[in-house]
Every structure is written in structure tokens, then in C-alpha cells.
C-alpha positions as CSV (number, residue, x, y, z in Angstrom):
1,M,0.0,0.0,0.0
2,A,1.6,3.3,-1.2
3,I,-0.1,6.5,-0.1
4,V,0.6,9.5,-2.2
5,S,-0.2,13.0,-1.0
6,T,-1.0,15.9,-3.2
7,E,-0.9,19.4,-1.8
8,L,-4.1,21.5,-2.5
9,E,-4.5,25.3,-2.4
10,G,-4.2,26.6,1.2
11,K,-5.3,29.7,3.0
12,V,-3.8,32.4,5.1
13,T,-5.6,33.7,8.2
14,L,-5.2,37.1,9.9
15,V,-6.0,36.8,13.6
16,L,-7.3,40.2,14.7
17,N,-7.7,41.7,18.2
18,N,-11.4,42.3,18.7
19,G,-11.2,43.8,22.2
20,V,-11.6,42.1,25.6
21,D,-14.5,40.4,27.3
22,G,-15.8,41.2,30.8
23,D,-13.2,39.0,32.4
24,G,-10.3,40.7,30.6
25,N,-9.7,37.9,28.1
26,T,-8.7,38.9,24.6
27,L,-11.4,38.4,21.9
28,T,-10.2,37.5,18.4
29,K,-11.7,37.7,14.9
30,N,-10.3,35.7,12.0
31,K,-10.2,36.9,8.4
32,S,-9.2,34.1,5.9
33,Y,-8.0,34.4,2.4
34,S,-8.1,31.2,0.3
35,K,-6.6,30.1,-3.0
36,L,-3.1,30.1,-1.6
37,K,-0.9,28.4,-4.2
38,P,1.1,25.4,-3.0
39,A,4.3,26.8,-4.6
40,A,4.1,30.0,-2.5
41,T,7.0,30.3,-0.1
42,D,6.5,31.2,3.6
43,E,8.4,34.5,3.0
44,D,6.1,35.4,0.1
45,I,3.0,34.6,2.1
46,Y,4.2,36.7,5.1
47,S,5.1,39.6,2.8
48,V,1.6,39.7,1.3
49,A,0.0,39.2,4.7
50,S,2.1,42.1,6.1
51,G,0.7,44.3,3.3
52,M,-2.8,43.4,4.2
53,V,-2.2,44.2,7.9
54,S,-2.2,47.9,7.1
55,L,-5.6,47.6,5.6
56,Q,-7.2,46.2,8.7
57,E,-9.1,48.4,11.2
58,K,-8.2,46.1,14.2
59,P,-4.6,45.2,15.3
60,V,-3.3,41.9,13.9
61,I,-2.2,39.4,16.6
62,A,-1.0,36.6,14.3
63,V,-0.7,35.4,10.7
64,R,-1.5,31.7,10.1
65,K,-1.0,29.5,7.1
66,S,-3.2,26.4,6.6
67,E,-2.4,23.6,4.1
68,E,-4.6,20.8,2.9
69,Y,-3.6,17.5,1.2
70,D,-5.4,14.8,-0.8
71,L,-4.3,11.3,0.2
72,V,-4.6,8.6,-2.4
73,D,-3.9,4.9,-2.1
74,Q,-1.8,3.9,-5.2
75,V,-2.8,0.3,-5.4
């Protein structure tokens, strides 16, 4: 049994500071952008995400990258 993985398009998510709740815990809001090409480097992704940070009304806490794969059994 040989399993082959194929990387699909991913997404980048900006985690935004959405204030605090009554207990003082930070509330967050996520904005995701899909169609991230598998060949994009982490540096390229971060560079583009950094450019989008200046367009946000709320402060950005984190930049996250998500990847998905198809797994196929090559029988």
C-alpha cells in the first residue's frame, strides 16, 4: 500500500484583536484568504499578509497558514 499526498491550495488567516470580554480575556476575529498556491514560499505569504495588515481596522495578533492535502492509495 503506497499512499501519495497531493498538496491543495491553502489559506492564510489574519487573527485580529477584537477587544476584551468582561473577564479581561482577549477576543479575536479571523479573516481568511483562500486560493493560496502550494508553490508560494512562507516568505512570500508573510510579505503579502504584512501588506494586508495595514488595511485592517483592528490590530493583527497573528498570521496563520493552513495547508490541505489529498491522500490517495496507489494500489
